[in-house]
C-alpha positions as CSV (number, residue, x, y, z in Angstrom):
1,M,70.1,97.4,106.4
2,T,69.0,99.3,104.7
3,P,69.2,99.1,100.9
4,A,72.0,101.8,100.2
5,T,74.6,100.1,103.8
6,R,73.2,96.4,101.6
7,A,76.1,96.5,100.0
8,F,78.4,97.1,101.7
9,A,81.2,94.4,103.6
10,D,79.7,94.1,107.3
11,P,82.3,96.7,109.9
12,R,81.9,93.5,112.5
13,A,82.9,90.8,110.1
14,A,86.3,93.0,109.2
15,V,88.7,92.6,111.6
16,P,87.7,88.2,111.8
17,Q,88.2,88.5,108.2
18,A,90.7,91.0,107.9
19,L,92.6,88.2,110.1
20,L,91.4,85.0,108.3
21,L,93.1,86.3,104.9
22,M,96.2,87.5,106.1
23,A,96.7,84.4,109.0
24,A,96.3,82.3,105.3
25,G,98.1,84.0,103.3
26,L,100.9,83.9,105.7
27,V,100.2,80.4,106.2
28,A,100.5,79.4,102.0
29,S,103.9,82.4,102.2
30,A,105.1,80.1,104.9
31,W,104.4,76.8,102.9
32,L,105.4,78.3,100.1
33,R,108.6,80.3,101.1
34,P,110.0,78.3,104.1
35,E,112.9,79.6,103.8
36,D,111.7,83.5,103.0
37,P,108.4,83.4,104.3
38,F,108.4,87.2,103.6
39,W,109.5,87.5,100.5
40,R,112.9,90.1,101.5
41,D,115.3,88.4,98.9
42,A,112.0,87.5,96.3
43,A,112.6,90.8,93.1
44,F,108.3,91.4,93.7
45,P,107.2,91.2,97.6
46,W,103.6,89.9,97.1
47,L,102.7,88.9,100.3
48,W,103.1,92.9,101.2
49,L,100.3,93.1,98.3
50,L,97.7,90.7,100.3
51,P,96.6,93.7,103.3
52,V,95.4,95.7,100.8
53,V,92.1,93.2,100.2
54,P,90.8,93.9,103.2
55,A,91.6,97.4,103.1
56,L,89.6,97.6,99.6
57,R,86.4,95.5,101.0
58,H,86.4,97.2,104.9
59,G,88.1,100.4,104.9
60,V,91.2,101.0,106.8
61,L,90.0,98.9,110.5
62,G,90.6,96.3,107.1
63,A,93.9,97.2,106.5
64,V,94.7,98.2,110.1
65,T,94.2,94.5,111.1
66,A,95.9,93.5,108.6
67,L,98.8,95.2,109.0
68,G,98.6,94.2,112.2
69,L,98.4,90.5,112.2
70,M,101.5,90.8,109.9
71,F,103.7,93.1,111.4
72,A,103.2,90.2,114.9
73,V,103.2,87.4,112.9
74,W,107.4,89.0,111.4
75,I,107.9,90.3,115.6
76,L,107.3,86.8,116.3
77,W,109.3,84.8,114.2
78,A,111.9,87.1,114.9
79,G,111.5,86.7,118.5
80,L,111.9,82.9,118.4
81,G,115.6,83.2,118.2
82,T,115.2,81.2,114.1
83,D,117.4,82.8,112.0
84,A,115.2,85.4,111.2
85,P,116.5,87.6,108.2
86,G,115.5,92.3,109.1
87,L,111.8,93.1,108.3
88,P,112.5,93.9,104.3
89,R,112.0,98.2,105.6
90,Q,111.1,98.9,101.8
91,A,108.8,96.8,101.4
92,A,107.0,96.8,104.4
93,L,107.3,100.6,104.5
94,A,105.5,100.3,101.0
95,G,102.9,97.8,101.3
96,A,101.7,99.4,104.8
97,A,100.9,103.0,102.8
98,L,99.0,101.3,100.1
99,A,96.8,98.6,102.1
100,L,96.6,102.6,104.2
101,L,96.1,104.5,100.7
102,A,93.7,101.7,99.5
103,G,91.7,101.2,103.1
104,Y,90.4,105.2,103.4
105,H,90.0,105.5,99.4
106,A,87.3,102.3,100.2
107,D,86.1,104.4,103.3
108,R,85.8,107.9,101.5
109,W,83.9,105.3,98.3
110,R,81.9,104.1,101.0
111,A,81.3,107.7,102.7
112,R,80.1,109.1,99.1
113,L,78.4,106.6,97.7
114,A,75.7,106.6,100.8
115,Q,75.2,110.2,99.8
116,A,74.7,109.7,97.2
117,V,71.6,107.3,97.7
118,D,70.9,109.0,100.6
119,R,70.1,112.5,98.3
120,S,68.3,110.1,95.4
121,T,66.3,108.8,97.9
122,A,65.9,111.5,98.9
123,L,64.8,113.4,95.1
124,G,63.3,110.8,94.6
125,S,60.3,110.7,98.1
126,R,60.6,114.6,96.7
127,A,58.9,113.4,92.9
128,A,56.3,110.8,94.8
129,A,55.4,113.4,97.2
130,Q,54.7,116.1,93.6
131,D,53.4,113.9,91.2
132,R,50.4,113.3,94.1
133,E,49.9,116.7,94.6
134,L,49.4,117.2,91.0
135,A,47.2,114.0,90.7
136,L,44.9,115.6,93.1
137,L,45.0,119.0,91.9
138,E,43.9,116.7,88.6
139,Q,40.8,115.4,90.3
140,S,40.2,118.7,91.8
141,H,40.0,120.5,88.1
142,L,38.0,117.9,86.7
143,R,35.2,117.9,90.1
144,L,35.7,121.5,88.8
145,E,34.8,121.6,85.4
146,Q,31.9,118.5,85.9
147,E,30.5,121.3,88.8
148,F,30.8,124.2,86.0
149,I,29.3,122.3,83.3
150,A,26.4,120.7,85.3
151,H,26.2,123.8,87.1
152,P,25.9,127.1,84.8
């Protein structure tokens, strides 16, 4: 792994981390609000902000994974025949849009950062090459001066 990519989250860990975070969040939500685990009747739907975390860390892949788990759990919960209220459409749409936008911009930021690191590395290597050439030229000039002094 190059120094440029060391700062980025490992893409192979995106799906497991997003699933683990969302599972923990859904379990905590069901424990804190067993009557309304999807925060449908809450003043602010805090649960729908949770997919933003893996989106910012892993990009769109993290967002899609987290949202997929959240919607799958809701479908499973509604399909079990419990008194599941309908999906909070506005909160779900806003949370999904926020997570996807955050993931998109995280991916764009990573791409721009990688480009900047590549440019910086290329400029650094060019500067080092020019420094070596300048040192060689300086040595060559010193030799010429010494030869002219020794053999006028």
